[in-house]
CHARMM internal coordinates of N, CA and C (Angstrom, degrees):
IC EDIT
DIST 1 N 1 CA 1.4487
DIST 1 CA 1 C 1.5242
ANGL 1 N 1 CA 1 C 109.76
DIST 1 C 2 N 1.3211
ANGL 1 CA 1 C 2 N 115.94
DIHE 1 N 1 CA 1 C 2 N -25.18
DIST 2 N 2 CA 1.4593
ANGL 1 C 2 N 2 CA 119.18
DIHE 1 CA 1 C 2 N 2 CA 179.46
DIST 2 CA 2 C 1.5216
ANGL 2 N 2 CA 2 C 111.18
DIHE 1 C 2 N 2 CA 2 C -64.59
DIST 2 C 3 N 1.3290
ANGL 2 CA 2 C 3 N 116.66
DIHE 2 N 2 CA 2 C 3 N -35.83
DIST 3 N 3 CA 1.4667
ANGL 2 C 3 N 3 CA 120.80
DIHE 2 CA 2 C 3 N 3 CA 177.45
DIST 3 CA 3 C 1.5265
ANGL 3 N 3 CA 3 C 109.17
DIHE 2 C 3 N 3 CA 3 C -60.75
DIST 3 C 4 N 1.3116
ANGL 3 CA 3 C 4 N 116.97
DIHE 3 N 3 CA 3 C 4 N -40.92
DIST 4 N 4 CA 1.4567
ANGL 3 C 4 N 4 CA 121.71
DIHE 3 CA 3 C 4 N 4 CA 179.71
DIST 4 CA 4 C 1.5301
ANGL 4 N 4 CA 4 C 111.02
DIHE 3 C 4 N 4 CA 4 C -63.53
DIST 4 C 5 N 1.3191
ANGL 4 CA 4 C 5 N 117.55
DIHE 4 N 4 CA 4 C 5 N -48.70
DIST 5 N 5 CA 1.4602
ANGL 4 C 5 N 5 CA 120.78
DIHE 4 CA 4 C 5 N 5 CA -176.81
DIST 5 CA 5 C 1.5238
ANGL 5 N 5 CA 5 C 112.53
DIHE 4 C 5 N 5 CA 5 C -65.57
DIST 5 C 6 N 1.3047
ANGL 5 CA 5 C 6 N 117.30
DIHE 5 N 5 CA 5 C 6 N -44.19
DIST 6 N 6 CA 1.4678
ANGL 5 C 6 N 6 CA 120.57
DIHE 5 CA 5 C 6 N 6 CA -178.62
DIST 6 CA 6 C 1.5216
ANGL 6 N 6 CA 6 C 110.19
DIHE 5 C 6 N 6 CA 6 C -63.43
DIST 6 C 7 N 1.3160
ANGL 6 CA 6 C 7 N 116.99
DIHE 6 N 6 CA 6 C 7 N -44.86
DIST 7 N 7 CA 1.4594
ANGL 6 C 7 N 7 CA 119.83
DIHE 6 CA 6 C 7 N 7 CA -177.86
DIST 7 CA 7 C 1.5201
ANGL 7 N 7 CA 7 C 112.83
DIHE 6 C 7 N 7 CA 7 C -75.59
DIST 7 C 8 N 1.3130
ANGL 7 CA 7 C 8 N 117.63
DIHE 7 N 7 CA 7 C 8 N -20.53
DIST 8 N 8 CA 1.4519
ANGL 7 C 8 N 8 CA 120.80
DIHE 7 CA 7 C 8 N 8 CA 173.62
DIST 8 CA 8 C 1.5328
ANGL 8 N 8 CA 8 C 109.55
DIHE 7 C 8 N 8 CA 8 C -64.43
DIST 8 C 9 N 1.3288
ANGL 8 CA 8 C 9 N 116.52
DIHE 8 N 8 CA 8 C 9 N -44.21
DIST 9 N 9 CA 1.4567
ANGL 8 C 9 N 9 CA 120.77
DIHE 8 CA 8 C 9 N 9 CA 177.96
DIST 9 CA 9 C 1.5273
ANGL 9 N 9 CA 9 C 111.21
DIHE 8 C 9 N 9 CA 9 C -71.14
DIST 9 C 10 N 1.3305
ANGL 9 CA 9 C 10 N 117.36
DIHE 9 N 9 CA 9 C 10 N -35.30
DIST 10 N 10 CA 1.4621
ANGL 9 C 10 N 10 CA 120.45
DIHE 9 CA 9 C 10 N 10 CA 177.56
DIST 10 CA 10 C 1.5174
ANGL 10 N 10 CA 10 C 111.05
DIHE 9 C 10 N 10 CA 10 C -63.61
DIST 10 C 11 N 1.3256
ANGL 10 CA 10 C 11 N 117.69
DIHE 10 N 10 CA 10 C 11 N -38.79
DIST 11 N 11 CA 1.4691
ANGL 10 C 11 N 11 CA 121.24
DIHE 10 CA 10 C 11 N 11 CA 179.40
DIST 11 CA 11 C 1.5243
ANGL 11 N 11 CA 11 C 110.50
DIHE 10 C 11 N 11 CA 11 C -64.21
DIST 11 C 12 N 1.3178
ANGL 11 CA 11 C 12 N 117.29
DIHE 11 N 11 CA 11 C 12 N -41.09
DIST 12 N 12 CA 1.4654
ANGL 11 C 12 N 12 CA 120.14
DIHE 11 CA 11 C 12 N 12 CA 178.16
DIST 12 CA 12 C 1.5251
ANGL 12 N 12 CA 12 C 110.37
DIHE 11 C 12 N 12 CA 12 C -65.29
DIST 12 C 13 N 1.3084
ANGL 12 CA 12 C 13 N 117.02
DIHE 12 N 12 CA 12 C 13 N -37.99
DIST 13 N 13 CA 1.4596
ANGL 12 C 13 N 13 CA 120.76
DIHE 12 CA 12 C 13 N 13 CA -179.08
DIST 13 CA 13 C 1.5226
ANGL 13 N 13 CA 13 C 112.34
DIHE 12 C 13 N 13 CA 13 C -69.98
DIST 13 C 14 N 1.3280
ANGL 13 CA 13 C 14 N 118.00
DIHE 13 N 13 CA 13 C 14 N -27.83
DIST 14 N 14 CA 1.4637
ANGL 13 C 14 N 14 CA 121.78
DIHE 13 CA 13 C 14 N 14 CA -176.98
DIST 14 CA 14 C 1.5249
ANGL 14 N 14 CA 14 C 111.50
DIHE 13 C 14 N 14 CA 14 C -104.86
DIST 14 C 15 N 1.3182
ANGL 14 CA 14 C 15 N 116.59
DIHE 14 N 14 CA 14 C 15 N 47.59
DIST 15 N 15 CA 1.4590
ANGL 14 C 15 N 15 CA 119.83
DIHE 14 CA 14 C 15 N 15 CA 173.71
DIST 15 CA 15 C 1.5255
ANGL 15 N 15 CA 15 C 108.95
DIHE 14 C 15 N 15 CA 15 C -86.64
DIST 15 C 16 N 1.3036
ANGL 15 CA 15 C 16 N 117.15
DIHE 15 N 15 CA 15 C 16 N 162.92
DIST 16 N 16 CA 1.4565
ANGL 15 C 16 N 16 CA 121.53
DIHE 15 CA 15 C 16 N 16 CA -178.03
DIST 16 CA 16 C 1.5231
ANGL 16 N 16 CA 16 C 110.54
DIHE 15 C 16 N 16 CA 16 C -68.94
DIST 16 C 17 N 1.3220
ANGL 16 CA 16 C 17 N 115.83
DIHE 16 N 16 CA 16 C 17 N 157.82
DIST 17 N 17 CA 1.4638
ANGL 16 C 17 N 17 CA 120.87
DIHE 16 CA 16 C 17 N 17 CA 177.77
DIST 17 CA 17 C 1.5231
ANGL 17 N 17 CA 17 C 109.77
DIHE 16 C 17 N 17 CA 17 C -61.27
DIST 17 C 18 N 1.2851
ANGL 17 CA 17 C 18 N 115.73
DIHE 17 N 17 CA 17 C 18 N 137.30
DIST 18 N 18 CA 1.4612
ANGL 17 C 18 N 18 CA 121.38
DIHE 17 CA 17 C 18 N 18 CA 178.61
DIST 18 CA 18 C 1.5158
ANGL 18 N 18 CA 18 C 114.60
DIHE 17 C 18 N 18 CA 18 C 90.31
DIST 18 C 19 N 1.3184
ANGL 18 CA 18 C 19 N 118.07
DIHE 18 N 18 CA 18 C 19 N -8.27
DIST 19 N 19 CA 1.4671
ANGL 18 C 19 N 19 CA 120.94
DIHE 18 CA 18 C 19 N 19 CA 177.59
DIST 19 CA 19 C 1.5229
ANGL 19 N 19 CA 19 C 107.51
DIHE 18 C 19 N 19 CA 19 C -87.73
DIST 19 C 20 N 1.3374
ANGL 19 CA 19 C 20 N 117.42
DIHE 19 N 19 CA 19 C 20 N 116.93
DIST 20 N 20 CA 1.4721
ANGL 19 C 20 N 20 CA 119.35
DIHE 19 CA 19 C 20 N 20 CA -177.75
DIST 20 CA 20 C 1.5248
ANGL 20 N 20 CA 20 C 111.58
DIHE 19 C 20 N 20 CA 20 C -71.23
DIST 20 C 21 N 1.3216
ANGL 20 CA 20 C 21 N 115.49
DIHE 20 N 20 CA 20 C 21 N 152.22
DIST 21 N 21 CA 1.4647
ANGL 20 C 21 N 21 CA 119.69
DIHE 20 CA 20 C 21 N 21 CA 179.51
DIST 21 CA 21 C 1.5341
ANGL 21 N 21 CA 21 C 110.29
DIHE 20 C 21 N 21 CA 21 C -71.64
DIST 21 C 22 N 1.3230
ANGL 21 CA 21 C 22 N 117.42
DIHE 21 N 21 CA 21 C 22 N -33.90
DIST 22 N 22 CA 1.4622
ANGL 21 C 22 N 22 CA 122.86
DIHE 21 CA 21 C 22 N 22 CA 174.56
DIST 22 CA 22 C 1.5300
ANGL 22 N 22 CA 22 C 108.27
DIHE 21 C 22 N 22 CA 22 C -119.28
DIST 22 C 23 N 1.3521
ANGL 22 CA 22 C 23 N 118.51
DIHE 22 N 22 CA 22 C 23 N 97.57
DIST 23 N 23 CA 1.4623
ANGL 22 C 23 N 23 CA 120.05
DIHE 22 CA 22 C 23 N 23 CA -179.33
DIST 23 CA 23 C 1.5318
ANGL 23 N 23 CA 23 C 113.02
DIHE 22 C 23 N 23 CA 23 C -60.20
DIST 23 C 24 N 1.3114
ANGL 23 CA 23 C 24 N 117.30
DIHE 23 N 23 CA 23 C 24 N -34.68
DIST 24 N 24 CA 1.4641
ANGL 23 C 24 N 24 CA 122.76
DIHE 23 CA 23 C 24 N 24 CA 172.95
DIST 24 CA 24 C 1.5254
ANGL 24 N 24 CA 24 C 107.51
DIHE 23 C 24 N 24 CA 24 C -149.61
DIST 24 C 25 N 1.2960
ANGL 24 CA 24 C 25 N 117.07
DIHE 24 N 24 CA 24 C 25 N 171.22
DIST 25 N 25 CA 1.4585
ANGL 24 C 25 N 25 CA 120.54
DIHE 24 CA 24 C 25 N 25 CA -172.36
DIST 25 CA 25 C 1.5195
ANGL 25 N 25 CA 25 C 113.52
DIHE 24 C 25 N 25 CA 25 C -67.40
DIST 25 C 26 N 1.3280
ANGL 25 CA 25 C 26 N 118.19
DIHE 25 N 25 CA 25 C 26 N -20.66
DIST 26 N 26 CA 1.4677
ANGL 25 C 26 N 26 CA 120.36
DIHE 25 CA 25 C 26 N 26 CA -176.55
DIST 26 CA 26 C 1.5312
ANGL 26 N 26 CA 26 C 113.72
DIHE 25 C 26 N 26 CA 26 C -104.23
DIST 26 C 27 N 1.3234
ANGL 26 CA 26 C 27 N 118.28
DIHE 26 N 26 CA 26 C 27 N 1.63
DIST 27 N 27 CA 1.4676
ANGL 26 C 27 N 27 CA 120.42
DIHE 26 CA 26 C 27 N 27 CA -178.73
DIST 27 CA 27 C 1.5230
ANGL 27 N 27 CA 27 C 111.25
DIHE 26 C 27 N 27 CA 27 C -99.06
DIST 27 C 28 N 1.3056
ANGL 27 CA 27 C 28 N 114.72
DIHE 27 N 27 CA 27 C 28 N 144.69
DIST 28 N 28 CA 1.4586
ANGL 27 C 28 N 28 CA 121.39
DIHE 27 CA 27 C 28 N 28 CA 177.09
DIST 28 CA 28 C 1.5274
ANGL 28 N 28 CA 28 C 110.28
DIHE 27 C 28 N 28 CA 28 C -82.60
DIST 28 C 29 N 1.3214
ANGL 28 CA 28 C 29 N 117.98
DIHE 28 N 28 CA 28 C 29 N 144.93
DIST 29 N 29 CA 1.4598
ANGL 28 C 29 N 29 CA 119.04
DIHE 28 CA 28 C 29 N 29 CA 175.93
DIST 29 CA 29 C 1.5301
ANGL 29 N 29 CA 29 C 112.59
DIHE 28 C 29 N 29 CA 29 C -65.13
DIST 29 C 30 N 1.3206
ANGL 29 CA 29 C 30 N 117.75
DIHE 29 N 29 CA 29 C 30 N -19.80
DIST 30 N 30 CA 1.4535
ANGL 29 C 30 N 30 CA 121.47
DIHE 29 CA 29 C 30 N 30 CA -178.22
DIST 30 CA 30 C 1.5291
ANGL 30 N 30 CA 30 C 112.72
DIHE 29 C 30 N 30 CA 30 C -80.60
DIST 30 C 31 N 1.3274
ANGL 30 CA 30 C 31 N 117.84
DIHE 30 N 30 CA 30 C 31 N -5.06
DIST 31 N 31 CA 1.4667
ANGL 30 C 31 N 31 CA 120.55
DIHE 30 CA 30 C 31 N 31 CA 173.97
DIST 31 CA 31 C 1.5200
ANGL 31 N 31 CA 31 C 111.16
DIHE 30 C 31 N 31 CA 31 C -64.90
DIST 31 C 32 N 1.3192
ANGL 31 CA 31 C 32 N 116.98
DIHE 31 N 31 CA 31 C 32 N -16.24
DIST 32 N 32 CA 1.4610
ANGL 31 C 32 N 32 CA 120.63
DIHE 31 CA 31 C 32 N 32 CA 179.08
DIST 32 CA 32 C 1.5273
ANGL 32 N 32 CA 32 C 111.20
DIHE 31 C 32 N 32 CA 32 C -63.96
DIST 32 C 33 N 1.3167
ANGL 32 CA 32 C 33 N 117.72
DIHE 32 N 32 CA 32 C 33 N -20.06
DIST 33 N 33 CA 1.4645
ANGL 32 C 33 N 33 CA 120.74
DIHE 32 CA 32 C 33 N 33 CA 176.09
DIST 33 CA 33 C 1.5241
ANGL 33 N 33 CA 33 C 111.70
DIHE 32 C 33 N 33 CA 33 C -61.88
DIST 33 C 34 N 1.3223
ANGL 33 CA 33 C 34 N 116.86
DIHE 33 N 33 CA 33 C 34 N -25.18
DIST 34 N 34 CA 1.4614
ANGL 33 C 34 N 34 CA 121.44
DIHE 33 CA 33 C 34 N 34 CA -178.86
DIST 34 CA 34 C 1.5294
ANGL 34 N 34 CA 34 C 111.97
DIHE 33 C 34 N 34 CA 34 C -101.55
DIST 34 C 35 N 1.3353
ANGL 34 CA 34 C 35 N 116.51
DIHE 34 N 34 CA 34 C 35 N 10.61
DIST 35 N 35 CA 1.4584
ANGL 34 C 35 N 35 CA 122.36
DIHE 34 CA 34 C 35 N 35 CA 177.07
DIST 35 CA 35 C 1.5310
ANGL 35 N 35 CA 35 C 108.50
DIHE 34 C 35 N 35 CA 35 C -130.79
DIST 35 C 36 N 1.3341
ANGL 35 CA 35 C 36 N 117.42
DIHE 35 N 35 CA 35 C 36 N 73.35
DIST 36 N 36 CA 1.4606
ANGL 35 C 36 N 36 CA 120.39
DIHE 35 CA 35 C 36 N 36 CA -172.71
DIST 36 CA 36 C 1.5259
ANGL 36 N 36 CA 36 C 114.61
DIHE 35 C 36 N 36 CA 36 C -64.01
DIST 36 C 37 N 1.3245
ANGL 36 CA 36 C 37 N 118.09
DIHE 36 N 36 CA 36 C 37 N -18.81
DIST 37 N 37 CA 1.4682
ANGL 36 C 37 N 37 CA 119.70
DIHE 36 CA 36 C 37 N 37 CA 179.77
DIST 37 CA 37 C 1.5245
ANGL 37 N 37 CA 37 C 111.85
DIHE 36 C 37 N 37 CA 37 C -69.05
DIST 37 C 38 N 1.3264
ANGL 37 CA 37 C 38 N 117.42
DIHE 37 N 37 CA 37 C 38 N -14.84
DIST 38 N 38 CA 1.4586
ANGL 37 C 38 N 38 CA 121.34
DIHE 37 CA 37 C 38 N 38 CA -179.28
DIST 38 CA 38 C 1.5269
ANGL 38 N 38 CA 38 C 112.97
DIHE 37 C 38 N 38 CA 38 C -96.10
DIST 38 C 39 N 1.3414
ANGL 38 CA 38 C 39 N 117.42
DIHE 38 N 38 CA 38 C 39 N 5.95
DIST 39 N 39 CA 1.4628
ANGL 38 C 39 N 39 CA 121.73
DIHE 38 CA 38 C 39 N 39 CA -177.35
DIST 39 CA 39 C 1.5238
ANGL 39 N 39 CA 39 C 111.26
DIHE 38 C 39 N 39 CA 39 C -108.44
DIST 39 C 40 N 1.3331
ANGL 39 CA 39 C 40 N 116.05
DIHE 39 N 39 CA 39 C 40 N 149.10
DIST 40 N 40 CA 1.4577
ANGL 39 C 40 N 40 CA 121.19
DIHE 39 CA 39 C 40 N 40 CA 172.83
DIST 40 CA 40 C 1.5265
ANGL 40 N 40 CA 40 C 108.59
DIHE 39 C 40 N 40 CA 40 C -78.23
DIST 40 C 41 N 1.3146
ANGL 40 CA 40 C 41 N 116.77
DIHE 40 N 40 CA 40 C 41 N 179.91
DIST 41 N 41 CA 1.4681
ANGL 40 C 41 N 41 CA 120.11
DIHE 40 CA 40 C 41 N 41 CA 178.45
DIST 41 CA 41 C 1.5270
ANGL 41 N 41 CA 41 C 111.17
DIHE 40 C 41 N 41 CA 41 C -61.58
DIST 41 C 42 N 1.3325
ANGL 41 CA 41 C 42 N 116.78
DIHE 41 N 41 CA 41 C 42 N -39.38
DIST 42 N 42 CA 1.4685
ANGL 41 C 42 N 42 CA 119.69
DIHE 41 CA 41 C 42 N 42 CA 177.32
DIST 42 CA 42 C 1.5246
ANGL 42 N 42 CA 42 C 110.62
DIHE 41 C 42 N 42 CA 42 C -67.03
DIST 42 C 43 N 1.3201
ANGL 42 CA 42 C 43 N 116.87
DIHE 42 N 42 CA 42 C 43 N -36.74
DIST 43 N 43 CA 1.4590
ANGL 42 C 43 N 43 CA 120.99
DIHE 42 CA 42 C 43 N 43 CA 177.14
DIST 43 CA 43 C 1.5157
ANGL 43 N 43 CA 43 C 112.13
DIHE 42 C 43 N 43 CA 43 C -65.84
DIST 43 C 44 N 1.3367
ANGL 43 CA 43 C 44 N 116.61
DIHE 43 N 43 CA 43 C 44 N -38.18
DIST 44 N 44 CA 1.4649
ANGL 43 C 44 N 44 CA 120.16
DIHE 43 CA 43 C 44 N 44 CA 177.21
DIST 44 CA 44 C 1.5265
ANGL 44 N 44 CA 44 C 111.18
DIHE 43 C 44 N 44 CA 44 C -66.22
DIST 44 C 45 N 1.3214
ANGL 44 CA 44 C 45 N 116.28
DIHE 44 N 44 CA 44 C 45 N -37.32
DIST 45 N 45 CA 1.4597
ANGL 44 C 45 N 45 CA 119.94
DIHE 44 CA 44 C 45 N 45 CA 176.85
DIST 45 CA 45 C 1.5300
ANGL 45 N 45 CA 45 C 110.36
DIHE 44 C 45 N 45 CA 45 C -65.40
DIST 45 C 46 N 1.3273
ANGL 45 CA 45 C 46 N 116.96
DIHE 45 N 45 CA 45 C 46 N -42.88
DIST 46 N 46 CA 1.4643
ANGL 45 C 46 N 46 CA 120.86
DIHE 45 CA 45 C 46 N 46 CA 178.34
DIST 46 CA 46 C 1.5265
ANGL 46 N 46 CA 46 C 110.60
DIHE 45 C 46 N 46 CA 46 C -64.58
DIST 46 C 47 N 1.3269
ANGL 46 CA 46 C 47 N 116.96
DIHE 46 N 46 CA 46 C 47 N -37.78
DIST 47 N 47 CA 1.4661
ANGL 46 C 47 N 47 CA 121.56
DIHE 46 CA 46 C 47 N 47 CA 177.50
DIST 47 CA 47 C 1.5163
ANGL 47 N 47 CA 47 C 110.46
DIHE 46 C 47 N 47 CA 47 C -61.95
DIST 47 C 48 N 1.3218
ANGL 47 CA 47 C 48 N 116.29
DIHE 47 N 47 CA 47 C 48 N -45.06
DIST 48 N 48 CA 1.4622
ANGL 47 C 48 N 48 CA 121.30
DIHE 47 CA 47 C 48 N 48 CA 179.35
DIST 48 CA 48 C 1.5254
ANGL 48 N 48 CA 48 C 110.05
DIHE 47 C 48 N 48 CA 48 C -60.52
DIST 48 C 49 N 1.3277
ANGL 48 CA 48 C 49 N 117.66
DIHE 48 N 48 CA 48 C 49 N -46.53
DIST 49 N 49 CA 1.4642
ANGL 48 C 49 N 49 CA 120.77
DIHE 48 CA 48 C 49 N 49 CA -179.53
DIST 49 CA 49 C 1.5232
ANGL 49 N 49 CA 49 C 111.79
DIHE 48 C 49 N 49 CA 49 C -67.45
DIST 49 C 50 N 1.3140
ANGL 49 CA 49 C 50 N 117.40
DIHE 49 N 49 CA 49 C 50 N -30.59
DIST 50 N 50 CA 1.4634
ANGL 49 C 50 N 50 CA 120.42
DIHE 49 CA 49 C 50 N 50 CA 175.79
DIST 50 CA 50 C 1.5240
ANGL 50 N 50 CA 50 C 110.22
DIHE 49 C 50 N 50 CA 50 C -63.09
DIST 50 C 51 N 1.3307
ANGL 50 CA 50 C 51 N 116.57
DIHE 50 N 50 CA 50 C 51 N -45.47
DIST 51 N 51 CA 1.4600
ANGL 50 C 51 N 51 CA 119.61
DIHE 50 CA 50 C 51 N 51 CA 179.22
DIST 51 CA 51 C 1.5215
ANGL 51 N 51 CA 51 C 111.74
DIHE 50 C 51 N 51 CA 51 C -69.91
DIST 51 C 52 N 1.3345
ANGL 51 CA 51 C 52 N 118.09
DIHE 51 N 51 CA 51 C 52 N -34.26
DIST 52 N 52 CA 1.4696
ANGL 51 C 52 N 52 CA 120.25
DIHE 51 CA 51 C 52 N 52 CA 174.40
DIST 52 CA 52 C 1.5321
ANGL 52 N 52 CA 52 C 110.34
DIHE 51 C 52 N 52 CA 52 C -61.95
DIST 52 C 53 N 1.3191
ANGL 52 CA 52 C 53 N 117.04
DIHE 52 N 52 CA 52 C 53 N -43.48
DIST 53 N 53 CA 1.4682
ANGL 52 C 53 N 53 CA 120.90
DIHE 52 CA 52 C 53 N 53 CA 179.36
DIST 53 CA 53 C 1.5140
ANGL 53 N 53 CA 53 C 112.00
DIHE 52 C 53 N 53 CA 53 C -64.02
DIST 53 C 54 N 1.3277
ANGL 53 CA 53 C 54 N 116.50
DIHE 53 N 53 CA 53 C 54 N -39.94
DIST 54 N 54 CA 1.4619
ANGL 53 C 54 N 54 CA 120.76
DIHE 53 CA 53 C 54 N 54 CA 179.43
DIST 54 CA 54 C 1.5276
ANGL 54 N 54 CA 54 C 110.74
DIHE 53 C 54 N 54 CA 54 C -66.43
DIST 54 C 55 N 1.3287
ANGL 54 CA 54 C 55 N 115.79
DIHE 54 N 54 CA 54 C 55 N -46.05
DIST 55 N 55 CA 1.4662
ANGL 54 C 55 N 55 CA 119.65
DIHE 54 CA 54 C 55 N 55 CA 178.82
DIST 55 CA 55 C 1.5173
ANGL 55 N 55 CA 55 C 111.94
DIHE 54 C 55 N 55 CA 55 C -65.81
DIST 55 C 56 N 1.3233
ANGL 55 CA 55 C 56 N 116.92
DIHE 55 N 55 CA 55 C 56 N -41.03
DIST 56 N 56 CA 1.4556
ANGL 55 C 56 N 56 CA 121.18
DIHE 55 CA 55 C 56 N 56 CA 179.31
DIST 56 CA 56 C 1.5163
ANGL 56 N 56 CA 56 C 112.51
DIHE 55 C 56 N 56 CA 56 C -62.11
DIST 56 C 57 N 1.3278
ANGL 56 CA 56 C 57 N 116.75
DIHE 56 N 56 CA 56 C 57 N -36.62
DIST 57 N 57 CA 1.4605
ANGL 56 C 57 N 57 CA 121.14
DIHE 56 CA 56 C 57 N 57 CA 177.58
DIST 57 CA 57 C 1.5292
ANGL 57 N 57 CA 57 C 110.69
DIHE 56 C 57 N 57 CA 57 C -58.59
DIST 57 C 58 N 1.3359
ANGL 57 CA 57 C 58 N 116.70
DIHE 57 N 57 CA 57 C 58 N -47.48
DIST 58 N 58 CA 1.4554
ANGL 57 C 58 N 58 CA 120.41
DIHE 57 CA 57 C 58 N 58 CA -178.64
DIST 58 CA 58 C 1.5170
ANGL 58 N 58 CA 58 C 112.32
DIHE 57 C 58 N 58 CA 58 C -71.98
DIST 58 C 59 N 1.3236
ANGL 58 CA 58 C 59 N 117.30
DIHE 58 N 58 CA 58 C 59 N -36.98
DIST 59 N 59 CA 1.4659
ANGL 58 C 59 N 59 CA 120.48
DIHE 58 CA 58 C 59 N 59 CA 179.17
DIST 59 CA 59 C 1.5251
ANGL 59 N 59 CA 59 C 110.97
DIHE 58 C 59 N 59 CA 59 C -64.55
DIST 59 C 60 N 1.3337
ANGL 59 CA 59 C 60 N 116.90
DIHE 59 N 59 CA 59 C 60 N -47.85
DIST 60 N 60 CA 1.4629
ANGL 59 C 60 N 60 CA 119.32
DIHE 59 CA 59 C 60 N 60 CA -179.50
DIST 60 CA 60 C 1.5196
ANGL 60 N 60 CA 60 C 112.08
DIHE 59 C 60 N 60 CA 60 C -69.84
DIST 60 C 61 N 1.3160
ANGL 60 CA 60 C 61 N 117.86
DIHE 60 N 60 CA 60 C 61 N -29.73
DIST 61 N 61 CA 1.4595
ANGL 60 C 61 N 61 CA 120.13
DIHE 60 CA 60 C 61 N 61 CA 173.63
DIST 61 CA 61 C 1.5189
ANGL 61 N 61 CA 61 C 111.31
DIHE 60 C 61 N 61 CA 61 C -64.46
DIST 61 C 62 N 1.3296
ANGL 61 CA 61 C 62 N 116.12
DIHE 61 N 61 CA 61 C 62 N -42.35
DIST 62 N 62 CA 1.4664
ANGL 61 C 62 N 62 CA 120.52
DIHE 61 CA 61 C 62 N 62 CA 178.43
DIST 62 CA 62 C 1.5282
ANGL 62 N 62 CA 62 C 110.81
DIHE 61 C 62 N 62 CA 62 C -66.59
DIST 62 C 63 N 1.3295
ANGL 62 CA 62 C 63 N 117.10
DIHE 62 N 62 CA 62 C 63 N -39.02
DIST 63 N 63 CA 1.4678
ANGL 62 C 63 N 63 CA 120.80
DIHE 62 CA 62 C 63 N 63 CA 177.60
DIST 63 CA 63 C 1.5294
ANGL 63 N 63 CA 63 C 110.16
DIHE 62 C 63 N 63 CA 63 C -63.58
DIST 63 C 64 N 1.3149
ANGL 63 CA 63 C 64 N 117.31
DIHE 63 N 63 CA 63 C 64 N -42.27
DIST 64 N 64 CA 1.4634
ANGL 63 C 64 N 64 CA 120.52
DIHE 63 CA 63 C 64 N 64 CA 179.35
DIST 64 CA 64 C 1.5288
ANGL 64 N 64 CA 64 C 111.26
DIHE 63 C 64 N 64 CA 64 C -63.80
DIST 64 C 65 N 1.3339
ANGL 64 CA 64 C 65 N 117.29
DIHE 64 N 64 CA 64 C 65 N -40.40
DIST 65 N 65 CA 1.4648
ANGL 64 C 65 N 65 CA 119.68
DIHE 64 CA 64 C 65 N 65 CA 177.67
DIST 65 CA 65 C 1.5247
ANGL 65 N 65 CA 65 C 111.07
DIHE 64 C 65 N 65 CA 65 C -67.04
DIST 65 C 66 N 1.3283
ANGL 65 CA 65 C 66 N 117.05
DIHE 65 N 65 CA 65 C 66 N -39.59
DIST 66 N 66 CA 1.4681
ANGL 65 C 66 N 66 CA 119.86
DIHE 65 CA 65 C 66 N 66 CA 178.65
DIST 66 CA 66 C 1.5214
ANGL 66 N 66 CA 66 C 110.94
DIHE 65 C 66 N 66 CA 66 C -63.92
DIST 66 C 67 N 1.3182
ANGL 66 CA 66 C 67 N 117.52
DIHE 66 N 66 CA 66 C 67 N -41.77
DIST 67 N 67 CA 1.4688
ANGL 66 C 67 N 67 CA 120.38
DIHE 66 CA 66 C 67 N 67 CA 177.90
DIST 67 CA 67 C 1.5139
ANGL 67 N 67 CA 67 C 110.10
DIHE 66 C 67 N 67 CA 67 C -63.29
DIST 67 C 68 N 1.3166
ANGL 67 CA 67 C 68 N 116.77
DIHE 67 N 67 CA 67 C 68 N -41.33
DIST 68 N 68 CA 1.4634
ANGL 67 C 68 N 68 CA 120.26
DIHE 67 CA 67 C 68 N 68 CA 178.14
DIST 68 CA 68 C 1.5122
ANGL 68 N 68 CA 68 C 112.75
DIHE 67 C 68 N 68 CA 68 C -62.41
DIST 68 C 69 N 1.3199
ANGL 68 CA 68 C 69 N 116.05
DIHE 68 N 68 CA 68 C 69 N -41.21
DIST 69 N 69 CA 1.4677
ANGL 68 C 69 N 69 CA 119.57
DIHE 68 CA 68 C 69 N 69 CA 178.76
DIST 69 CA 69 C 1.5230
ANGL 69 N 69 CA 69 C 111.83
DIHE 68 C 69 N 69 CA 69 C -70.40
DIST 69 C 70 N 1.3122
ANGL 69 CA 69 C 70 N 116.87
DIHE 69 N 69 CA 69 C 70 N -41.40
DIST 70 N 70 CA 1.4705
ANGL 69 C 70 N 70 CA 119.98
DIHE 69 CA 69 C 70 N 70 CA -176.85
DIST 70 CA 70 C 1.5395
ANGL 70 N 70 CA 70 C 112.72
DIHE 69 C 70 N 70 CA 70 C -71.31
DIST 70 C 71 N 1.2984
ANGL 70 CA 70 C 71 N 118.20
DIHE 70 N 70 CA 70 C 71 N -31.31
DIST 71 N 71 CA 1.4567
ANGL 70 C 71 N 71 CA 120.45
DIHE 70 CA 70 C 71 N 71 CA -178.91
DIST 71 CA 71 C 1.5350
ANGL 71 N 71 CA 71 C 111.98
DIHE 70 C 71 N 71 CA 71 C -90.79
DIST 71 C 72 N 1.3113
ANGL 71 CA 71 C 72 N 118.03
DIHE 71 N 71 CA 71 C 72 N -7.95
DIST 72 N 72 CA 1.4649
ANGL 71 C 72 N 72 CA 120.40
DIHE 71 CA 71 C 72 N 72 CA 178.91
DIST 72 CA 72 C 1.5144
ANGL 72 N 72 CA 72 C 113.62
DIHE 71 C 72 N 72 CA 72 C 86.25
DIST 72 C 73 N 1.2969
ANGL 72 CA 72 C 73 N 119.03
DIHE 72 N 72 CA 72 C 73 N 5.19
DIST 73 N 73 CA 1.4644
ANGL 72 C 73 N 73 CA 121.29
DIHE 72 CA 72 C 73 N 73 CA 179.72
DIST 73 CA 73 C 1.5225
ANGL 73 N 73 CA 73 C 111.16
DIHE 72 C 73 N 73 CA 73 C -70.03
DIST 73 C 74 N 1.3051
ANGL 73 CA 73 C 74 N 117.04
DIHE 73 N 73 CA 73 C 74 N -27.50
DIST 74 N 74 CA 1.4656
ANGL 73 C 74 N 74 CA 121.51
DIHE 73 CA 73 C 74 N 74 CA -176.41
DIST 74 CA 74 C 1.5267
ANGL 74 N 74 CA 74 C 113.22
DIHE 73 C 74 N 74 CA 74 C -76.09
DIST 74 C 75 N 1.3102
ANGL 74 CA 74 C 75 N 118.65
DIHE 74 N 74 CA 74 C 75 N -7.78
DIST 75 N 75 CA 1.4700
ANGL 74 C 75 N 75 CA 120.99
DIHE 74 CA 74 C 75 N 75 CA -177.47
DIST 75 CA 75 C 1.4827
ANGL 75 N 75 CA 75 C 110.27
DIHE 74 C 75 N 75 CA 75 C -82.45
END
COOR INIT
IC SEED 1 N 1 CA 1 C
IC BUILD
């Protein structure tokens, strides 16, 4: 999950020139993750790693639960 958080901030930091950090008062700066046209190449790389970290967190959590169930540790 740390990979996700670090790269989330990196993506916000590597937005294109002229893109405000707060587009309006009610929007989060992290919404830029869902607007890839506003990111530089470094921002796109950080966005990709953020999603890899998020997916990896859930995949390894599921693997850990499966191992626990299959070995009987979860009982």
